[in-house]
N, C-alpha and C positions, 0 to 999 in steps of 0.2 A: 564318813562322818567325818565334817569340818571340824578344826578345833572350837569356833564358835558356839557351834550346835552344841560340842559335848561338854564345852564349859556351861551352859543352858540347862544342859540334863542335871550337872551334876551340882547346880545351885538349886535346882527345885527340889533336889532329894535331899540337901540339907536343910531345906529352910521348910519344906513342906512333911512333917513325920508325920505318921498317921494321925495323930488326934487334931493334927488340923484339916484333915480331909475333909469335914464338913465344912467348914469354913469356904473349901473350892477357891480360893482366892487365885486369878493369874498373879503368877511371879513378874517380878520387874520393877517391885520399889527403891531392893537395894542394888546402889551403883555400881557396875562389871570392875568397876576398879578398886572395891572395897573387899576385905579379904575376911573370912570366917575362922575365930580359931576354934580348936579341939572345945574351951570351955565356954565359948559359945554359944555350943548346941545343945539343944533342951535333951533330956532323958525323954526316953520312948515311955509313951502313957501303956496305962495295962491294959489285959488284952481286952479288959469290960468297956474302955475307953474305945479300944482300937476295933474293938464289935461296935460299937455305937457310931464310931466313924464310917466303918464299911456302908451299913445299913443305911446312913443318912447319904450317904454318895451312891448307893443302889438307886436311892429315892425321890434322886437329883436328875435332870438333864442339866448338863452344862455347857453352854453355848461362847464361844469366845468371837471377837469380834474387833476388827481394828478401828473402826467409825462409830464414835460416842453420840447419838443424837443430846440433844438437851428437850427438847419438845417432843409427848411422846403422842398426841392424839393424831389423826387423818389427816388434820388440815394444818400443814407448815408455810413458812412464810417463800419459800420455792421447790421447785420439783427435785434440787438435789437435796435440800436438806425431807423431803418427804420419801423419797427413795432410803436414804441414812435412816429414817427412822423405821421401816417398812416394816423389819425382822421382830422389833419392838409392839409395833402398834397393832398387827396382824395379832398380836396374841392375844388383845384390849380391845381393838375393833375388827374382828374379821370380816376382809372385802365382802361388801353385799354384793358384787359382780367382779373376777377374779379373769385374769388371762395368763391362762396354764399353757403350755404350749403349743403357741401360736389362738388359741381358742376363749371363748368365753366358757366362763362356768361359774356353776353359784356355790358358795360356800352352805348356803341352809339356812342364811340370814334373811333372805328371799324365796320366795315359793319357788319360782320361776326366773329366769333370766329374759324381760321383756323382749319381744320383738315381734316386729311386724308379722310374720308368719304364722303365728302362736294367737294374736291376736291382742297380746302384751302391749302392744305399740299402733298406733295408726294415725292413717294421716288424713285430713278432713282439710280444708278450705275454708280460706280466710277473705274476707276485703280489705282490701289493701289502700291507700292514698299513693301515687306517684309524683314523686316533683317533677320539674323541666330535663330532667337530664334522665329520669328513666325509672331511679333507683324508689326503692319505699321510703316514706316520709311520715310522719307522726301529725305532720303538720296536714290539714283538712286543704286536697285539693281539687280540681275539677276532674281527675283524672283518678276514677276508681277501678282495679282490679281484684281478681280473684290468684291468691298462691295457695301453696301448699304448707301445712303448718304441723307437726310433728305434737302429737299426744303420747304420753309414755306414763302406765299405770305400776307402778311399783307395790305386790302386794307382800307386806313383812313378815316374816314370821311370827305367829303368837307366841310361840313358847318363850323368845327370847325376853329375858330381863338381865336387867345390870347387875352389876357384881353385891351391890348393898341388898338385893332383893326386889326393887322395887319393879314394876314391868316395862319393857320398852315397848312405846307407840310411835306412831304415825307423828304426835306433836312434835316428837324430840325429835326425827328429820325435818320437819318444818322450820322447830325451832335452829337449826345449825342452820339451814338455811339463811334464815332471817338474820341470825349474827353474823353468816360470813358475809353477807351484804352489808353489812354497817362496818366492819374490820378488816375486811383480806384485803391483802396486797401481795398473793401470789398471783403471777401473770395467769396461771391457767387456771382459777378461779374465778377473775376477775371477766379472763371469756365465756367461762360458763353463765357466770351470772348475767353478763352480756348476752348471752342466748337465749336465759329462760324469761318466757314473759309472766309464767306465775309456775309456782309450786302450792301446793295446797292438800291436805289432809281430809282423804275423801269420808276414810271413819279411822274406826282404831286404829287398821291395822295399815291403811291402804294408804300411799298418795298418788296423785299425779305430776309429773312435770307439761307445763304447753312451752314450747318451743315458741320462741318470736316465726313469726311468717317468714317462709325460704331459709329458713336452716335446719336443712335437712342432710346434714353429715350423717356419715358410717357410722359413728362413737356414738349416736344418740342412746343408746344403751346406759352409756355412763351418765345421764342428767339426774340421777338421786341425789340425794345429801347425807353421807353417813352419820347417822343419829348420835343428839349429843344428849344431856341427862339432864331436860327443863329444870327438874324437880328440885337438882344440885345447884344450878347455872341460870337461872331465869331470873334477873336481878342483881346476880354477883357483880361488884368491882373489878377492877383493873389486875389486883395483888391477889383476889382470890380466883380470878380467870387464869393467873401466870401458874398459882400455887396445885390448880386443875392437870393444866397441860404439860407438868412436869410429873403429876403422880396420877393419872386418871383412874378414875372408875367408869369400866367398861361390859360389856355386854360376851367375852371372849372367853376360851378355856382356861385361862390363869387371871386372876391379878396381883396387883404387886404389894409385895408383903412389906419390902425395904429398896430405900432405893441408898445408892453410896457412891462416893466420887467416881468409884470404878467398878461397878456393878449394879446391874439391878436384880433384886431377888422375887419371886414369882412364888405365890400357892394356887393349887385349883380355885374356878370361883366355883362353889357350890351351886351355884343359879346357872350354871353355864346350860344351852339347851340340847348342845350336841353330847355327842361319846366321851368322853373322859381319855384326856391322855395318862398314857403307862404309868408315868411316874407323877405324884401328888403337888412336886415340887420343880420349878425351873429357874435357874440361872445362868443372867447373862453377861460375860465380865468382858472386860476392855482394857486393853494393850497396845501400844504405840509401837508395836513392830508385828512382823509374821514370824520372826523368829522364837520370841516370848513365846506364843501362841501354839508354836509346833515343840516346843520345851515343854509343854502342859499337857499335851495330847499326848505325848510321845510317856509322857509318865504316868498315864492312868486320870488325870487331873480336868483334862475337856471331853466330851462327848465330838463336839465337831467344831469346826473353824470355818469362819464363814469372810469373803473380805473381796473387795473390789479394789484394793490398790494391790495383787502381787504383781511383781513382774518377775522375769524371765528366768532371773536366780531363783527367787520363790516357789518360780512353778515349778522348776527340777528338783527342787530341794523337798516339794510337799509329793509329789511322785515318788521320789525315793524316799521319805519316810514311810507312805502308804507300804511298797514293794517291802521295807524291811520289819515293818511289825503286821502285816495285814490288814493295813484298812483300807480305804477307797477315796478316791478325788473325783470330782465332777466341775466341768466347765459350762457355762453358756456365754456369748456372746451381749452385751448388755444393749439396752436401748441409748444410752449415751454414746454419744458419737463425734470424735475430735476430729474435726478439720481445720485451716485456715482461710481467714476471707481479707478478702483484696478493697484495701478502699478505694473504690473509683472514683473518688475524688482526686484521687494522687496521680499526678499527670503523668507519671513512670505507669503506673497498672494500669490506664486506659489504654495502652497499647495492647490488641489482644495476643499478638506474639510473644511477647513478655508474660503476661499468666500463663500459656501456654507453655513456653519455656519453662517458668518454675514447676509445671507439673510433670515433664517430662522427666525434668530433671532432681524430682524429688525420688528417690527410692524407699517407696512406699512398704514396699514387699518386705525388705530386710528389714525397715522399723518393728515392723508385727514379728518377724521372727527373733530380733533382737532383745527386744521390750515385753512381749507377748510370751516367747514362746511357739510362736505360729497358731496360740490358741483363737487366731481373729482374721480377717481377711479385710484384704485392701480393698475400698469403698468405690462405684465410678459416680457413685451419685448422692445426692441428697434424701431421696427416698432409699431407704435400707431394705434391704433382701429379705427378710421377713416380714416387709411391709407386702396385702395384696395389688398395692399402687407401683412397684417395683417395675421395674422396663426393661425388657432384656437387654443384656448386654452388647448384644451385637446391634443394637438398634438404638446404640448412643455411643459418641464421641469419646473414649477413652483415649487412656495418658498411661498406657505401659512404660514404665523408665526406658530411656532412652537418650541418655546425655550427651550423647551427638548431634543429634535433632535437636535438641534445647539449646546447644550452641549457636547451631546454627539457625536457630528462629532469631536470638537475639543477635546476630549480626546482620542479620537481612533489618534488623530496626535500628539499626548504626548504633550496638556497643562492640566494639571491637576492642585487642588485646595489644594498643601501639606499639609499648613499653616492656612489654615481656614478664609484667611482674605478676599475671594470674588474673587480675582484676580487671574488665572492663570499663570501658569509659565511654558516654556520648562524642559524636562529631565536636561536641566545644568542647570537650575534657574533663566532663562531670562523671566522676566516678559513679560504677553501679551501684548501688549503696540503698538498702531497704531498712527499718527496723523491726522486729519481730516480736508483738507486746504477748504478754499470756500472763500466768499467774502465777504467784510463788506460792514454795510449800507442796508444789506435787511432782513427786518424784518422777510420772511418767511425763508428765510435759518437759521438762525439763533434760529427760532422756530425747524428748521429739525436736525438741529445739535445738540441743548440741548437734542432734543426727541431720537437721534441715539447712544449720548454718554449715556444714562441711560438704552437704550435697551443693547447698548454693556455691558456695567456695571452686568447688571442683567446676564449675560451666563456668567460672570470671566473673559473679554475683557478691558482692561484700554482703554479710545479714548481719547484725547488731542486736542482742537479746536483751529485752527490756520486762523486766516482772512487777508487777504489782500485786496486790493478795484480792484475793474473788469479789471481798467486798467494795472495795475502791473500783474496782475493775467495770463493774455490773451497776455502779451507784450511776442514778439521771443523770449525776453532775460529770460523769466520768466516758473517759477516754470511749467508748462504745457507745453508748448513746450519744455521746456531744461530735463519735465522727471524728475523734482528732488520734488517728494514727495511721499507719501504715498496711502492718501485716498483721494483725490479732488470731492467735490459737487459744482458742477454747474448747468448750464441749456442748452440744445440746443434748434433750435427752426426747426421744419419739415414742410416739405412741403405734399402738396395734394398727390403725391407717395414719398415711400420708396424710397432713393436714398443710401445714405449709403458707400460709396463706401471710401469718405474722411474721412471716422468715422472707418470703419473697416476693410480697403482693406489695403494688408501687405504692399503697398506702401505709404501707410498714417502715419504709426510712425514716428514721428518729429525724425530726428539723422542729425548728419555733414553731412553724406555720402549724405542726399539732401536739406543739408540746412537748415534743423530743417521743413520741410513743411509739412501739412497735419496734424491732427485731431483724430489720432489711439492713445489719448494720454497714454491709458491704454499699447501698445504695442502686443497687440493682432496680432498674425499672426498666420494662418491656414489654411492652403496651399486649401484643400477643399470647405472653407466657402470663403476663397479668389476667389477662380472659380467662385463660386456660384453668388456672389455679382457683380462679373466682368459680367457676362453675365444677370444678372438681373436687372441687373440697366442700358443697352444697349439695349437692346429689349423692342419694344412697342408689342407683343405678349402678354396680357393680361393670357391665361392659363399660357403660358411659365415661363413668370414674376413669377407669383404665385407659381409655382412648384422649381421654382430658389431660391426664398426669404422662402420658407418654410424650405427648406435644410439649409439653413443658418444661419435662427434663430435655427432650432432645436439644430444645434452646437453651437450656441450664447448662448443658455441657457441652455446648459450641461455644455460647458465650464467657463462661466459666467464672462467674464471681467469687467462686470459693473456691476451695480444694478440700474434697474429703478424703478424709486418711483412713480409719476406720473403729471397730467399735470397740469401746472397752469391755474387759471381760471378769465376769463369775468365778470363784474357786469357791467351793466345797469341800474340805477335808474332812473324812469319817473317821472316829477312831476305828479300831479291828472290834466287828460284833455290833457296831451300829448300823442300823439299815432305814433311811427315809429321807433324810435329809439331802436334799439334791438341787442341783445349782440350774435357775430356770432364766430365761430372758426377763421374765416380767415378775413372774412367782416368788414374793418373800421366802426366805428360807425355813419360815415355821409354821407356811399356810395351813401344813400337815401334819400338824405336829403330833395330832389324837393317832397317827398311824406309824409314830416310830416304834422303834425296836429296838433291844438292845439284848445279844444272849448274853444269859448270865454266867 
């Protein structure tokens, strides 16, 4: 046990007497430099008070997390915020379709997952106009053709009810769609809206999505809109919406009882349609560090810890805690993957040998070991290993760590170290220097950046690190969308199926002509690869998709517009006797709360 952990455990024992257990507040409000005099310790409560506190604790699930969301509905401003909010929002709005262990499943909100195989989805023929280039247009032309059009029907569980007792109806789902059309800023939501021709209610418990012609991608099952309570929000002003989003009425197993600066306290929803969880109450408590959460789970104040910010030292400590106290830990690679984009407008990076030298000179495997305790894997492509479109590694150009080959490629590119100072220069004497731009306040990215900087120094390249807030980095007027960077380290969130059109399509390069839309920040436009990804992202035929994505990935790994690093890692630590919470790539921690158990 390290000294810091020992201190934290003593801190919890001093501050949290038995009489306070019912509050179940994660410790951390007291400065570590503060001292607690003997006279400050409150007397232990009566046995009756203790019994009440113990009973309250047994009746409450307590979950500790490091990332606190602001808004709690399924509709967030970004995929990052959506993932942060998911463990809470899943308790209020169970996912109609959930990805668990790499497959689609339903939580009972829908009667079934609608697919082409079971008849819940169908392909119809639609007449469309084509412009002079052969593209579909809404403008009437002389050329008319027929294309496929997907229609997906969603049958909502008629037992669904809001926690205020009102029934959930198809109109609530359509209301959410109409609201998103008017207000959404999340790129994922905007894409879904753009792909939807219509979304209507067929009856009280059935909605139907008609996608735009020729939009036939593999993720069509997610064309629904999670219901929002129309009876509470129709006509509501901005302030009322904001209050609702911070403390929403949902249809899940729990409802919010109270929201505090570092806690969200819930009680069971009496109108929930499914099996009731074992405990009538659930508290989600937030702390700024995993050490504070570890201290509280060791003292019995928490049942489970969940974080996607654990680094190697945290992982080792959590594993050691589990071994010492009889708990358990589980890990899963998340859909968020870190990578370094090369701005192909920068003359130095237009040289393919320089890009390949950077890849060969980066010890990504050691990064995974040092930063994530080996719980992730080095990526060979932008398509992640769990995605069906992932290409076999032996069919791609790979860049295993080889600093000697990296040095040779730089020398072949005209960058040599003539004065022996360890840094290479071009033939006209300009030092090989690049700036790596990344987000601030991310210990993981700080660790990546420092190791990358050292790896590049070892092959003769000087890398300077520049940090900005995520808000500034991803601002429409910021360096990514304006493409004012050299190297950029950040993360993308993948879906179950690869898409990539917004990442690597030629039309996705942000520029003035398209009002800086799209996220192809590298500026990579390769005609054959563009055609492959366009066709691959709009077909539901698995074999055709695989062949097209293989072709695109082969060109992508040869040209290397970005260096894929690794996926982030989610960790879940359960206290002794707690069963059910488990880390998963996609499914939120709380999705199966009804099956959680605790040995008494």
